[in-house]
C-alpha positions in Angstrom: 44.2 53.8 88.7 41.5 56.1 87.4 41.3 54.0 84.2 40.9 50.8 86.2 38.2 52.4 88.4 36.1 53.6 85.4 36.4 50.1 83.8 35.4 48.4 87.0 32.5 50.8 87.3 31.2 49.9 83.8 31.5 46.2 84.5 29.7 46.4 87.8 26.8 48.4 86.2 26.6 45.9 83.4 26.4 43.0 85.9 23.8 44.7 88.0 21.5 46.0 85.3 22.1 43.8 82.2 18.8 41.9 81.4 19.8 40.4 78.1 19.0 36.7 77.8 22.1 34.9 76.7 20.0 32.2 75.0 18.4 34.7 72.6 19.6 34.1 69.0 19.7 37.1 66.7 18.4 36.4 63.2 20.3 37.3 60.1 19.1 40.7 58.8 19.7 40.0 55.1 16.3 38.9 54.0 16.9 39.6 50.3 13.2 39.7 49.3 10.2 41.9 49.7 6.5 41.9 48.7 4.0 44.4 47.5 0.2 44.3 47.3 -1.2 45.0 43.8 -4.3 47.3 43.9 -7.6 45.4 43.6 -10.8 46.6 41.9 -12.8 46.0 45.2 -10.3 48.0 47.3 -12.2 50.4 49.8 -9.2 52.4 51.1 -6.5 53.1 48.6 -4.3 54.8 51.3 -3.4 51.5 53.1 -0.8 49.0 52.1 -3.0 45.9 52.8 -6.0 44.5 51.1 -9.3 46.1 52.3 -12.0 44.7 50.0 -15.7 45.2 50.0 -17.4 42.3 48.2 -20.9 40.8 47.9 -22.3 37.3 47.6 -20.8 35.1 44.8 -18.4 37.8 43.6 -14.9 36.7 42.4 -11.5 38.4 42.2 -7.8 37.6 42.1 -5.8 38.8 45.0 -2.3 39.6 43.5 1.0 40.0 45.3 4.3 40.9 43.7 7.4 39.2 45.1 10.8 40.7 44.6 13.9 38.5 44.8 16.7 41.0 45.6 19.4 38.4 45.9 21.6 37.0 43.2 20.5 33.4 43.8 17.3 31.8 42.3 14.7 31.2 45.0 11.4 29.4 45.4 8.8 31.3 47.5 5.9 29.8 49.4 2.6 31.7 49.9 -0.1 30.7 52.3 -3.3 32.2 53.7 -3.6 32.3 57.5 -6.8 33.2 59.4 -6.5 36.0 61.9 -6.9 35.1 65.6 -6.3 36.9 68.9 -3.4 35.5 71.0 -3.0 35.5 74.8 -1.4 38.9 74.8 -4.5 40.5 73.2 -2.8 40.9 69.8 -4.2 40.0 66.4 -2.0 37.4 64.7 -2.1 35.6 61.4 -1.1 32.0 62.1 -4.2 29.6 61.9 -4.5 27.5 58.7 -7.7 25.7 59.8 -11.1 27.4 59.5 -12.3 29.4 62.5 -14.7 27.5 64.8 -17.0 30.6 65.4 -17.1 31.8 61.7 -19.6 30.6 59.2 -16.9 30.8 56.6 -13.1 31.6 56.8 -10.9 33.2 54.2 -8.8 30.0 54.0 -12.0 28.4 52.6 -12.6 31.2 50.1 -9.2 31.1 48.6 -8.3 27.8 46.8 -5.6 26.6 46.9 -4.6 28.3 50.1 -0.9 27.5 49.6 1.1 28.1 46.5 4.8 28.1 45.4 6.5 30.3 42.8 10.1 30.2 41.4 11.9 33.5 40.9 15.3 34.1 39.4 17.8 36.3 41.2 17.2 40.0 40.7 13.8 39.5 39.2 10.2 39.7 40.4 6.9 37.9 39.8 3.2 38.2 40.6 1.4 35.5 42.3 -2.4 35.4 42.0 -4.8 34.0 44.6 -8.4 33.3 43.4 -10.9 34.6 45.9 -14.6 33.7 45.7 -17.2 34.9 48.1 -19.9 32.3 49.1 -23.6 32.8 48.8 -23.7 35.0 51.8 -21.1 37.2 53.6 -22.0 39.0 56.8 -19.6 41.4 58.5 -15.8 41.1 58.1 -13.4 38.2 57.6 -9.7 38.7 58.2 -6.6 36.8 57.2 -3.0 37.3 56.3 -1.1 36.4 53.1 2.2 35.0 54.3 5.2 34.8 51.9 8.5 33.1 52.8 11.5 31.5 51.1 11.4 27.8 50.7 14.3 26.2 52.5 16.8 24.4 50.2 17.3 20.7 50.8 20.9 21.3 52.1 19.7 24.0 54.5 16.8 21.9 55.8 19.2 19.0 56.5 21.6 21.2 58.5 18.8 22.8 60.5 17.0 19.6 61.6 18.4 20.2 65.1 18.5 23.7 66.6 16.9 27.0 65.8 15.7 27.7 62.3 15.6 31.3 61.2 12.8 31.6 58.6 12.0 35.1 57.3 8.4 35.8 56.3 6.3 38.8 55.2 2.6 39.1 55.8 0.1 41.3 54.0 -3.3 41.7 55.7 -6.4 40.6 53.7 -9.7 42.1 55.0 -12.9 41.3 53.2 -16.2 42.9 54.4 -19.8 43.1 53.2 -20.5 46.6 54.4 -18.6 49.8 55.0 -19.9 50.2 58.5 -18.5 47.7 61.1 -20.8 45.6 63.2 -20.8 46.0 67.0 -18.8 43.3 68.8 -20.5 40.8 71.1 -18.1 39.4 73.7 -18.8 36.3 75.7 -17.2 34.6 78.7 -16.2 31.0 78.0 -14.7 29.9 81.3 -11.6 29.6 83.5 -9.2 26.9 84.4 -5.9 26.4 86.3 -3.1 24.9 84.2 0.6 24.9 83.7 1.5 27.2 80.8 5.1 27.4 79.5 6.2 25.5 82.6 4.6 28.1 84.9 1.4 28.0 87.0 -1.4 30.0 85.3 -5.1 30.7 85.5 -6.4 30.7 81.9 -9.4 32.9 81.1 -11.2 32.3 77.8 -13.3 34.9 76.0 -14.9 35.0 72.6 -15.8 37.6 70.0 -19.0 36.2 68.6 -19.4 38.9 65.9 -17.6 39.0 62.5 -16.0 42.4 63.3 -12.6 43.7 64.2 -12.8 45.5 67.6 -11.1 48.7 68.5 -8.5 48.4 71.3 -10.1 47.6 74.7 -9.0 47.5 78.3 -8.9 44.1 79.8 -8.7 43.3 83.5 -8.9 40.0 85.4 -8.7 39.6 89.1 -8.4 36.3 91.0 -9.4 36.5 94.7 -9.7 34.1 97.7 -11.6 35.1 100.8 -11.9 38.7 99.4 -8.0 38.9 99.2 -6.5 39.6 95.8 -4.3 36.6 94.7 -3.3 37.9 91.2 -4.4 40.7 88.9 -3.7 41.2 85.2 -4.5 44.3 83.0 -3.6 44.9 79.4 -5.0 46.2 76.1 -6.7 43.8 73.8 -8.1 43.7 70.3 -10.2 40.9 69.0 -10.1 39.5 65.5 -13.5 38.6 63.9 -15.3 35.5 65.2 -12.4 34.3 67.4 -11.6 33.0 70.9 -9.0 34.6 73.1 -7.3 32.6 76.0 -5.4 34.8 78.4 -2.8 33.2 80.7 -2.6 34.9 84.1 0.6 33.8 85.8 0.4 33.1 89.6 3.2 33.4 92.1 3.6 29.7 92.8 1.1 26.9 92.4 -2.3 27.8 93.8 -3.3 25.9 96.9 -6.4 23.7 96.8 -9.5 25.6 97.5 -12.2 27.9 96.0 -11.3 31.1 94.2 -13.3 33.9 92.6 -12.7 35.4 89.1 -13.7 38.9 88.1 -13.2 39.8 84.4 -13.8 43.3 82.9 -13.5 44.4 79.3 -14.0 48.1 78.6 -14.7 49.1 75.0 -15.4 52.4 73.3 -19.2 52.0 73.5 -19.7 49.2 75.9 -18.2 47.5 79.0 -18.6 43.7 79.7 -18.3 42.3 83.2 -18.3 38.6 84.4 -17.9 37.0 87.8 -17.2 33.3 88.2 -16.0 30.8 90.8 -13.5 28.0 90.3 -12.0 25.3 92.4 -8.5 23.9 92.6 -8.4 20.3 93.7 -5.6 18.4 95.4 -5.3 16.3 92.2 -4.7 19.4 90.1 -2.0 20.6 92.5 -0.2 17.3 92.3 -0.4 17.3 88.5 1.1 20.8 88.2 3.8 19.9 90.7 4.9 17.2 88.4 5.0 19.5 85.4 6.5 22.6 86.9 10.2 22.9 87.9 11.0 23.0 91.6 12.0 26.7 91.6 8.5 27.5 90.3 6.7 25.4 92.9 8.1 27.5 95.8 7.8 31.3 95.0 10.0 32.1 98.0 12.9 29.9 96.9 16.3 31.4 95.8 15.5 34.8 94.5 12.3 35.3 96.5 14.0 34.2 99.7 17.0 36.5 99.2 15.3 39.4 97.4 15.6 41.8 100.3 19.3 40.9 100.9 20.1 41.3 97.2 18.3 44.7 97.1 20.2 46.0 100.1 23.5 44.7 98.6 22.8 46.3 95.3 21.9 49.6 96.9 25.2 49.6 99.0 27.2 48.9 95.8 25.5 51.8 94.0 26.3 54.2 96.9 29.9 53.0 97.0 30.3 53.6 93.3 28.8 57.1 93.5 31.1 57.9 96.4 34.1 56.6 94.4 33.1 58.8 91.4 32.7 61.8 93.7 36.2 61.2 95.2 37.8 60.9 91.7 36.2 64.2 90.7 37.4 65.9 93.9 40.9 64.7 93.4 40.9 66.0 89.8 39.6 69.4 91.0 42.3 69.6 93.7 45.0 68.7 91.1 
């Protein structure tokens, strides 16, 4: 009886508090390769594991990376240069192959070819060299990542045409600057719009770092109001890559009704704070368009979970108290015995 009670307790707590998504696929941990940045003559800080180069106009160098194939099978590895951008979560990521719209020149244009492949036998290593040439003028900082991944074999690619493909990759940061001292950032407000994002209703706020500099972490806050009442608020920490846009999705509880809304954005940096106030309208046409794209459960924020949230909370609380009472009773019986 006691054993059954403890087992039931564990199952109930799992059902109540387990938040793991069953659709998540865990990737294989056996990567079987690694990479290493080879020191460069223009390196500024020798204590970091990424490339931090100070270079002037028309200077050239070879950025070299050693790739280790730790497996027993022969492999072909692909290297590519990806420009740094800032994603909607305020994080610097290395994903963009195209040149940056705000930058006079991007690292993907300074390294040619930007993509290479190299064959390495099992248990061996090789060095891949990427020729970097600075243009006539370089102001501030440019940032990118050197991405290295295994090339999928033809048989593996055929098997994975449908479903999730697990592709392991390593990225080494490549920072090239003209001066030791960083430039001060200049942020601008680029606008706001309502749109469905990942099948959910969102207000999208777009900002830009107009300066070729990497910012320090900043505090971001955006507040949407209507008739002086807060509709939704979002706060987070952000860091801008040089010369990039950042579009922040702010998820709303259900689709916004047609009307006029106010947007207040605040970004607080170490030396300066930026503030913008704007007004935007949601039309009946936009509401209908989002209703077509968003699932029914998202259209009505009070449906299902929202409607029964209080009842579910009360039921969960009662179950917890019953479980605690059961544990207390078991301990009392053991003490009496």
